[in-house]
PATOR-159774 format. One record per residue (C-alpha): residue number from 1; residue in one letter; chain; x, y, z. Coordinates in nm, 3 decimals. Layout:
REM PATOR-159774
<rec k="NUM" r="A" c="A" X="X" Y="Y" Z="Z"/>
...
//
This chain:
REM PATOR-159774
<rec k="1" r="M" c="A" X="17.699" Y="-6.532" Z="1.132"/>
<rec k="2" r="T" c="A" X="17.870" Y="-6.461" Z="1.455"/>
<rec k="3" r="R" c="A" X="17.837" Y="-6.152" Z="1.622"/>
<rec k="4" r="S" c="A" X="18.070" Y="-5.951" Z="1.881"/>
<rec k="5" r="I" c="A" X="17.954" Y="-5.815" Z="2.219"/>
<rec k="6" r="T" c="A" X="18.136" Y="-5.454" Z="2.289"/>
<rec k="7" r="A" c="A" X="18.163" Y="-5.361" Z="2.609"/>
<rec k="8" r="G" c="A" X="17.969" Y="-5.083" Z="2.509"/>
<rec k="9" r="T" c="A" X="17.711" Y="-5.300" Z="2.419"/>
<rec k="10" r="L" c="A" X="17.763" Y="-5.471" Z="2.812"/>
<rec k="11" r="A" c="A" X="17.722" Y="-5.114" Z="2.934"/>
<rec k="12" r="L" c="A" X="17.367" Y="-5.075" Z="2.745"/>
<rec k="13" r="L" c="A" X="17.254" Y="-5.417" Z="2.861"/>
<rec k="14" r="A" c="A" X="17.372" Y="-5.333" Z="3.214"/>
<rec k="15" r="F" c="A" X="17.232" Y="-5.014" Z="3.253"/>
<rec k="16" r="G" c="A" X="16.885" Y="-5.000" Z="3.017"/>
<rec k="17" r="A" c="A" X="16.741" Y="-4.722" Z="2.881"/>
<rec k="18" r="Q" c="A" X="16.777" Y="-4.419" Z="3.187"/>
<rec k="19" r="A" c="A" X="16.527" Y="-4.210" Z="3.254"/>
<rec k="20" r="A" c="A" X="16.554" Y="-3.795" Z="3.222"/>
<rec k="21" r="P" c="A" X="16.795" Y="-3.698" Z="3.493"/>
<rec k="22" r="T" c="A" X="16.743" Y="-3.499" Z="3.766"/>
<rec k="23" r="V" c="A" X="16.918" Y="-3.104" Z="3.773"/>
<rec k="24" r="L" c="A" X="17.022" Y="-2.889" Z="4.099"/>
<rec k="25" r="V" c="A" X="17.127" Y="-2.560" Z="4.007"/>
<rec k="26" r="V" c="A" X="17.371" Y="-2.405" Z="4.327"/>
<rec k="27" r="G" c="A" X="17.450" Y="-2.014" Z="4.302"/>
<rec k="28" r="T" c="A" X="17.636" Y="-1.892" Z="4.594"/>
<rec k="29" r="D" c="A" X="17.528" Y="-1.567" Z="4.726"/>
<rec k="30" r="N" c="A" X="17.352" Y="-1.479" Z="4.407"/>
<rec k="31" r="G" c="A" X="17.164" Y="-1.183" Z="4.525"/>
<rec k="32" r="G" c="A" X="17.004" Y="-0.930" Z="4.304"/>
<rec k="33" r="G" c="A" X="16.961" Y="-1.268" Z="4.034"/>
<rec k="34" r="S" c="A" X="16.734" Y="-1.524" Z="3.989"/>
<rec k="35" r="T" c="A" X="16.879" Y="-1.883" Z="3.995"/>
<rec k="36" r="T" c="A" X="16.496" Y="-1.994" Z="3.965"/>
<rec k="37" r="D" c="A" X="16.550" Y="-1.856" Z="3.613"/>
<rec k="38" r="I" c="A" X="16.827" Y="-2.049" Z="3.531"/>
<rec k="39" r="A" c="A" X="16.628" Y="-2.375" Z="3.683"/>
<rec k="40" r="S" c="A" X="16.303" Y="-2.237" Z="3.428"/>
<rec k="41" r="W" c="A" X="16.474" Y="-2.195" Z="3.106"/>
<rec k="42" r="L" c="A" X="16.688" Y="-2.562" Z="3.176"/>
<rec k="43" r="M" c="A" X="16.400" Y="-2.727" Z="3.251"/>
<rec k="44" r="A" c="A" X="16.221" Y="-2.556" Z="2.928"/>
<rec k="45" r="S" c="A" X="16.439" Y="-2.778" Z="2.680"/>
<rec k="46" r="A" c="A" X="16.259" Y="-3.101" Z="2.794"/>
<rec k="47" r="Q" c="A" X="16.558" Y="-3.237" Z="2.827"/>
<rec k="48" r="F" c="A" X="16.588" Y="-3.317" Z="3.213"/>
<rec k="49" r="S" c="A" X="16.226" Y="-3.453" Z="3.462"/>
<rec k="50" r="S" c="A" X="16.320" Y="-3.200" Z="3.688"/>
<rec k="51" r="V" c="A" X="16.567" Y="-2.852" Z="3.789"/>
<rec k="52" r="T" c="A" X="16.546" Y="-2.728" Z="4.101"/>
<rec k="53" r="A" c="A" X="16.752" Y="-2.423" Z="4.208"/>
<rec k="54" r="L" c="A" X="16.906" Y="-2.384" Z="4.542"/>
<rec k="55" r="D" c="A" X="17.029" Y="-2.026" Z="4.650"/>
<rec k="56" r="T" c="A" X="17.285" Y="-2.078" Z="4.918"/>
<rec k="57" r="T" c="A" X="17.599" Y="-1.966" Z="5.084"/>
<rec k="58" r="S" c="A" X="17.716" Y="-2.354" Z="5.090"/>
<rec k="59" r="V" c="A" X="17.628" Y="-2.654" Z="5.022"/>
<rec k="60" r="S" c="A" X="17.638" Y="-3.023" Z="5.127"/>
<rec k="61" r="F" c="A" X="17.716" Y="-3.339" Z="4.971"/>
<rec k="62" r="A" c="A" X="17.439" Y="-3.484" Z="5.116"/>
<rec k="63" r="T" c="A" X="17.141" Y="-3.219" Z="4.922"/>
<rec k="64" r="M" c="A" X="17.344" Y="-3.262" Z="4.588"/>
<rec k="65" r="S" c="A" X="17.328" Y="-3.657" Z="4.600"/>
<rec k="66" r="A" c="A" X="17.030" Y="-3.632" Z="4.567"/>
<rec k="67" r="Y" c="A" X="17.009" Y="-3.521" Z="4.230"/>
<rec k="68" r="D" c="A" X="17.168" Y="-3.712" Z="3.882"/>
<rec k="69" r="E" c="A" X="17.358" Y="-3.349" Z="3.781"/>
<rec k="70" r="V" c="A" X="17.455" Y="-3.032" Z="3.947"/>
<rec k="71" r="L" c="A" X="17.541" Y="-2.646" Z="3.811"/>
<rec k="72" r="F" c="A" X="17.713" Y="-2.474" Z="4.014"/>
<rec k="73" r="F" c="A" X="17.838" Y="-2.164" Z="4.015"/>
<rec k="74" r="T" c="A" X="17.929" Y="-1.797" Z="4.284"/>
<rec k="75" r="N" c="A" X="17.839" Y="-1.533" Z="4.291"/>
<rec k="76" r="H" c="A" X="17.919" Y="-1.227" Z="4.556"/>
<rec k="77" r="G" c="A" X="18.019" Y="-1.496" Z="4.845"/>
<rec k="78" r="G" c="A" X="17.996" Y="-1.888" Z="4.950"/>
<rec k="79" r="D" c="A" X="18.230" Y="-2.143" Z="5.170"/>
<rec k="80" r="P" c="A" X="18.542" Y="-2.181" Z="4.944"/>
<rec k="81" r="V" c="A" X="18.652" Y="-2.479" Z="5.166"/>
<rec k="82" r="G" c="A" X="18.303" Y="-2.638" Z="5.202"/>
<rec k="83" r="N" c="A" X="18.146" Y="-2.627" Z="4.861"/>
<rec k="84" r="G" c="A" X="18.467" Y="-2.725" Z="4.685"/>
<rec k="85" r="D" c="A" X="18.509" Y="-3.035" Z="4.948"/>
<rec k="86" r="A" c="A" X="18.113" Y="-3.138" Z="4.838"/>
<rec k="87" r="L" c="A" X="18.196" Y="-3.112" Z="4.502"/>
<rec k="88" r="A" c="A" X="18.476" Y="-3.265" Z="4.504"/>
<rec k="89" r="S" c="A" X="18.289" Y="-3.615" Z="4.667"/>
<rec k="90" r="F" c="A" X="17.967" Y="-3.504" Z="4.398"/>
<rec k="91" r="A" c="A" X="18.214" Y="-3.538" Z="4.099"/>
<rec k="92" r="A" c="A" X="18.354" Y="-3.849" Z="4.288"/>
<rec k="93" r="T" c="A" X="18.035" Y="-4.063" Z="4.212"/>
<rec k="94" r="G" c="A" X="18.104" Y="-4.029" Z="3.863"/>
<rec k="95" r="K" c="A" X="17.767" Y="-3.840" Z="3.780"/>
<rec k="96" r="R" c="A" X="17.776" Y="-3.514" Z="3.588"/>
<rec k="97" r="L" c="A" X="17.896" Y="-3.205" Z="3.770"/>
<rec k="98" r="V" c="A" X="17.935" Y="-2.826" Z="3.568"/>
<rec k="99" r="V" c="A" X="18.136" Y="-2.525" Z="3.731"/>
<rec k="100" r="S" c="A" X="18.084" Y="-2.194" Z="3.580"/>
<rec k="101" r="T" c="A" X="18.189" Y="-1.836" Z="3.680"/>
<rec k="102" r="F" c="A" X="18.286" Y="-1.709" Z="3.910"/>
<rec k="103" r="S" c="A" X="18.384" Y="-2.003" Z="4.077"/>
<rec k="104" r="Y" c="A" X="18.766" Y="-1.918" Z="3.983"/>
<rec k="105" r="A" c="A" X="18.744" Y="-1.534" Z="4.077"/>
<rec k="106" r="E" c="A" X="19.004" Y="-1.510" Z="4.338"/>
<rec k="107" r="Q" c="A" X="18.773" Y="-1.258" Z="4.473"/>
<rec k="108" r="G" c="A" X="18.748" Y="-1.388" Z="4.787"/>
<rec k="109" r="S" c="A" X="18.478" Y="-1.617" Z="4.935"/>
<rec k="110" r="N" c="A" X="18.349" Y="-1.639" Z="4.605"/>
<rec k="111" r="T" c="A" X="18.616" Y="-1.868" Z="4.527"/>
<rec k="112" r="L" c="A" X="18.646" Y="-2.274" Z="4.509"/>
<rec k="113" r="A" c="A" X="18.884" Y="-2.418" Z="4.765"/>
<rec k="114" r="G" c="A" X="18.953" Y="-2.756" Z="4.921"/>
<rec k="115" r="A" c="A" X="18.910" Y="-3.097" Z="4.788"/>
<rec k="116" r="F" c="A" X="18.783" Y="-2.975" Z="4.431"/>
<rec k="117" r="L" c="A" X="19.095" Y="-2.791" Z="4.362"/>
<rec k="118" r="S" c="A" X="19.378" Y="-2.991" Z="4.576"/>
<rec k="119" r="G" c="A" X="19.160" Y="-3.334" Z="4.441"/>
<rec k="120" r="G" c="A" X="19.229" Y="-3.324" Z="4.106"/>
<rec k="121" r="Y" c="A" X="18.915" Y="-3.269" Z="3.966"/>
<rec k="122" r="S" c="A" X="18.819" Y="-2.870" Z="3.819"/>
<rec k="123" r="P" c="A" X="18.876" Y="-2.871" Z="3.432"/>
<rec k="124" r="F" c="A" X="19.024" Y="-2.542" Z="3.487"/>
<rec k="125" r="T" c="A" X="19.340" Y="-2.394" Z="3.642"/>
<rec k="126" r="S" c="A" X="19.277" Y="-1.987" Z="3.782"/>
<rec k="127" r="L" c="A" X="19.525" Y="-1.794" Z="3.614"/>
<rec k="128" r="G" c="A" X="19.403" Y="-1.490" Z="3.865"/>
<rec k="129" r="G" c="A" X="19.122" Y="-1.259" Z="3.896"/>
<rec k="130" r="S" c="A" X="18.791" Y="-1.222" Z="3.646"/>
<rec k="131" r="L" c="A" X="18.795" Y="-1.031" Z="3.343"/>
<rec k="132" r="Y" c="A" X="18.535" Y="-0.837" Z="3.313"/>
<rec k="133" r="S" c="A" X="18.582" Y="-0.754" Z="2.983"/>
<rec k="134" r="T" c="A" X="18.375" Y="-0.924" Z="2.660"/>
<rec k="135" r="A" c="A" X="18.508" Y="-1.147" Z="2.437"/>
<rec k="136" r="S" c="A" X="18.349" Y="-1.400" Z="2.148"/>
<rec k="137" r="M" c="A" X="18.356" Y="-1.802" Z="2.129"/>
<rec k="138" r="G" c="A" X="18.646" Y="-1.869" Z="1.883"/>
<rec k="139" r="A" c="A" X="18.788" Y="-2.195" Z="1.819"/>
<rec k="140" r="N" c="A" X="18.585" Y="-2.535" Z="1.969"/>
<rec k="141" r="D" c="A" X="18.606" Y="-2.866" Z="1.893"/>
<rec k="142" r="A" c="A" X="18.284" Y="-2.937" Z="1.728"/>
<rec k="143" r="S" c="A" X="18.151" Y="-3.211" Z="1.961"/>
<rec k="144" r="A" c="A" X="17.792" Y="-3.264" Z="2.093"/>
<rec k="145" r="L" c="A" X="17.891" Y="-2.989" Z="2.353"/>
<rec k="146" r="F" c="A" X="17.852" Y="-2.744" Z="2.086"/>
<rec k="147" r="T" c="A" X="17.557" Y="-2.860" Z="1.937"/>
<rec k="148" r="G" c="A" X="17.260" Y="-2.598" Z="1.820"/>
<rec k="149" r="V" c="A" X="17.573" Y="-2.330" Z="1.989"/>
<rec k="150" r="A" c="A" X="17.691" Y="-2.134" Z="1.738"/>
<rec k="151" r="T" c="A" X="17.716" Y="-1.781" Z="1.837"/>
<rec k="152" r="L" c="A" X="17.830" Y="-1.722" Z="2.230"/>
<rec k="153" r="S" c="A" X="17.976" Y="-1.378" Z="2.361"/>
<rec k="154" r="N" c="A" X="18.022" Y="-1.280" Z="2.693"/>
<rec k="155" r="Y" c="A" X="18.126" Y="-0.984" Z="2.929"/>
<rec k="156" r="Y" c="A" X="18.150" Y="-1.246" Z="3.316"/>
<rec k="157" r="R" c="A" X="18.456" Y="-1.432" Z="3.299"/>
<rec k="158" r="D" c="A" X="18.718" Y="-1.580" Z="3.454"/>
<rec k="159" r="N" c="A" X="19.070" Y="-1.563" Z="3.356"/>
<rec k="160" r="V" c="A" X="19.171" Y="-1.957" Z="3.350"/>
<rec k="161" r="V" c="A" X="19.277" Y="-2.200" Z="3.154"/>
<rec k="162" r="A" c="A" X="19.241" Y="-2.566" Z="3.120"/>
<rec k="163" r="A" c="A" X="19.388" Y="-2.794" Z="3.384"/>
<rec k="164" r="A" c="A" X="19.657" Y="-3.063" Z="3.403"/>
<rec k="165" r="G" c="A" X="19.441" Y="-3.396" Z="3.205"/>
<rec k="166" r="A" c="A" X="19.190" Y="-3.165" Z="3.107"/>
<rec k="167" r="T" c="A" X="19.068" Y="-3.126" Z="2.768"/>
<rec k="168" r="L" c="A" X="18.997" Y="-2.789" Z="2.603"/>
<rec k="169" r="N" c="A" X="18.674" Y="-2.780" Z="2.386"/>
<rec k="170" r="A" c="A" X="18.651" Y="-2.464" Z="2.334"/>
<rec k="171" r="S" c="A" X="18.833" Y="-2.110" Z="2.401"/>
<rec k="172" r="Y" c="A" X="18.719" Y="-1.753" Z="2.337"/>
<rec k="173" r="D" c="A" X="18.836" Y="-1.549" Z="2.045"/>
<rec k="174" r="D" c="A" X="19.082" Y="-1.343" Z="2.286"/>
<rec k="175" r="G" c="A" X="19.256" Y="-1.689" Z="2.426"/>
<rec k="176" r="V" c="A" X="19.115" Y="-1.760" Z="2.757"/>
<rec k="177" r="A" c="A" X="18.921" Y="-2.071" Z="2.788"/>
<rec k="178" r="L" c="A" X="18.547" Y="-2.131" Z="2.762"/>
<rec k="179" r="V" c="A" X="18.510" Y="-2.485" Z="2.818"/>
<rec k="180" r="A" c="A" X="18.694" Y="-2.725" Z="2.981"/>
<rec k="181" r="T" c="A" X="18.609" Y="-3.100" Z="3.016"/>
<rec k="182" r="K" c="A" X="18.787" Y="-3.371" Z="3.297"/>
<rec k="183" r="G" c="A" X="18.604" Y="-3.662" Z="3.345"/>
<rec k="184" r="N" c="A" X="18.240" Y="-3.592" Z="3.407"/>
<rec k="185" r="V" c="A" X="18.304" Y="-3.258" Z="3.521"/>
<rec k="186" r="I" c="A" X="18.278" Y="-2.969" Z="3.353"/>
<rec k="187" r="G" c="A" X="18.418" Y="-2.628" Z="3.296"/>
<rec k="188" r="V" c="A" X="18.208" Y="-2.331" Z="3.147"/>
<rec k="189" r="N" c="A" X="18.376" Y="-2.025" Z="3.157"/>
<rec k="190" r="V" c="A" X="18.024" Y="-1.800" Z="3.195"/>
<rec k="191" r="F" c="A" X="17.781" Y="-1.679" Z="3.457"/>
<rec k="192" r="P" c="A" X="17.430" Y="-1.845" Z="3.424"/>
<rec k="193" r="D" c="A" X="17.255" Y="-1.588" Z="3.529"/>
<rec k="194" r="D" c="A" X="17.147" Y="-1.413" Z="3.221"/>
<rec k="195" r="S" c="A" X="16.940" Y="-1.181" Z="3.380"/>
<rec k="196" r="F" c="A" X="17.283" Y="-0.920" Z="3.440"/>
<rec k="197" r="G" c="A" X="17.302" Y="-0.905" Z="3.112"/>
<rec k="198" r="G" c="A" X="17.633" Y="-0.904" Z="2.975"/>
<rec k="199" r="V" c="A" X="17.637" Y="-1.234" Z="2.753"/>
<rec k="200" r="S" c="A" X="17.415" Y="-1.288" Z="2.438"/>
<rec k="201" r="G" c="A" X="17.362" Y="-1.572" Z="2.184"/>
<rec k="202" r="D" c="A" X="17.381" Y="-1.942" Z="2.281"/>
<rec k="203" r="H" c="A" X="17.487" Y="-1.937" Z="2.570"/>
<rec k="204" r="R" c="A" X="17.168" Y="-2.121" Z="2.733"/>
<rec k="205" r="Q" c="A" X="17.226" Y="-2.380" Z="2.484"/>
<rec k="206" r="L" c="A" X="17.564" Y="-2.479" Z="2.577"/>
<rec k="207" r="F" c="A" X="17.470" Y="-2.523" Z="2.978"/>
<rec k="208" r="V" c="A" X="17.181" Y="-2.748" Z="2.849"/>
<rec k="209" r="N" c="A" X="17.411" Y="-2.938" Z="2.611"/>
<rec k="210" r="A" c="A" X="17.695" Y="-2.923" Z="2.882"/>
<rec k="211" r="L" c="A" X="17.428" Y="-3.137" Z="3.144"/>
<rec k="212" r="S" c="A" X="17.310" Y="-3.320" Z="2.901"/>
<rec k="213" r="V" c="A" X="17.578" Y="-3.465" Z="2.587"/>
<rec k="214" r="P" c="A" X="17.727" Y="-3.780" Z="2.737"/>
<rec k="215" r="V" c="A" X="18.088" Y="-3.755" Z="2.877"/>
<rec k="216" r="A" c="A" X="18.346" Y="-3.991" Z="3.001"/>
<rec k="217" r="A" c="A" X="18.238" Y="-4.079" Z="3.359"/>
<rec k="218" r="V" c="A" X="18.389" Y="-4.232" Z="3.636"/>
<rec k="219" r="P" c="A" X="18.304" Y="-4.587" Z="3.651"/>
<rec k="220" r="E" c="A" X="18.166" Y="-4.735" Z="3.975"/>
<rec k="221" r="P" c="A" X="18.327" Y="-5.041" Z="4.099"/>
<rec k="222" r="E" c="A" X="18.004" Y="-5.238" Z="4.034"/>
<rec k="223" r="T" c="A" X="18.016" Y="-5.143" Z="3.648"/>
<rec k="224" r="Y" c="A" X="18.417" Y="-5.284" Z="3.628"/>
<rec k="225" r="A" c="A" X="18.278" Y="-5.617" Z="3.761"/>
<rec k="226" r="M" c="A" X="17.961" Y="-5.631" Z="3.593"/>
<rec k="227" r="L" c="A" X="18.169" Y="-5.546" Z="3.218"/>
<rec k="228" r="L" c="A" X="18.464" Y="-5.828" Z="3.342"/>
<rec k="229" r="A" c="A" X="18.216" Y="-6.094" Z="3.350"/>
<rec k="230" r="G" c="A" X="18.054" Y="-5.980" Z="3.092"/>
<rec k="231" r="L" c="A" X="18.356" Y="-6.034" Z="2.866"/>
<rec k="232" r="G" c="A" X="18.453" Y="-6.359" Z="3.085"/>
<rec k="233" r="L" c="A" X="18.140" Y="-6.478" Z="2.936"/>
<rec k="234" r="V" c="A" X="18.203" Y="-6.358" Z="2.616"/>
<rec k="235" r="G" c="A" X="18.557" Y="-6.479" Z="2.612"/>
<rec k="236" r="A" c="A" X="18.475" Y="-6.836" Z="2.735"/>
<rec k="237" r="A" c="A" X="18.219" Y="-6.856" Z="2.464"/>
<rec k="238" r="T" c="A" X="18.458" Y="-6.802" Z="2.179"/>
<rec k="239" r="R" c="A" X="18.721" Y="-7.062" Z="2.326"/>
<rec k="240" r="R" c="A" X="18.479" Y="-7.291" Z="2.284"/>
<rec k="241" r="R" c="A" X="18.373" Y="-7.257" Z="1.931"/>
<rec k="242" r="R" c="A" X="18.783" Y="-7.275" Z="1.828"/>
<rec k="243" r="Q" c="A" X="18.792" Y="-7.583" Z="2.019"/>
<rec k="244" r="P" c="A" X="18.867" Y="-7.878" Z="1.789"/>
<rec k="245" r="A" c="A" X="18.554" Y="-8.126" Z="1.762"/>
<rec k="246" r="E" c="A" X="18.655" Y="-8.449" Z="1.965"/>
<rec k="247" r="P" c="A" X="18.718" Y="-8.766" Z="1.750"/>
<rec k="248" r="V" c="A" X="18.449" Y="-8.981" Z="1.683"/>
<rec k="249" r="A" c="A" X="18.496" Y="-9.378" Z="1.808"/>
<rec k="250" r="A" c="A" X="18.470" Y="-9.594" Z="1.560"/>
//
């Protein structure tokens, strides 16, 4: 029986089983809230090997690169260009990046800018300002992002739509984008620190899923090389099987 080897199989052979990821939760100027609480309930999901909380105004690529995944959100302030450039560099590695409210608030220093926007990494495009009004999850694409997410109602939102080239995975019932993906970057239009209230339902599970379910990543050059080499070997073996047998001398 002939068995074919797909590119996906080659990728699995190349990487093998992977350990549960490490996560960094970055909240900029989240005074009065608790970024640590976010890290705690993410860790309680048992999907991650470690979850670290960081309250800051500016985060560097070097800091983020020590982790497998990053959840980034803003509150009162931050460093729009510096944070945007660092997030773009992290996204370019192909690692998982989840960006949430108020990163698109257009309220000043809490709003992302820099290469994250100009480089086309953002899954959301801002329509201007934040929406302080309650809406519920409307339609979604029934992907793994919404496993265990039956209901969600939220007050703290940014006024966004899916960016060019992004996939809109879910909307609120008033038409505002709720979740969008662009490669390995996922936008979740929910303020993740629920210590402020304003959100109910399965929002925590949505963030767990956004950080844990498979998404299309940016393959590293080494990945392409390994896949091409593997496919070359499979192709060579196939050609050998198809060659006619040599005549046997009398």
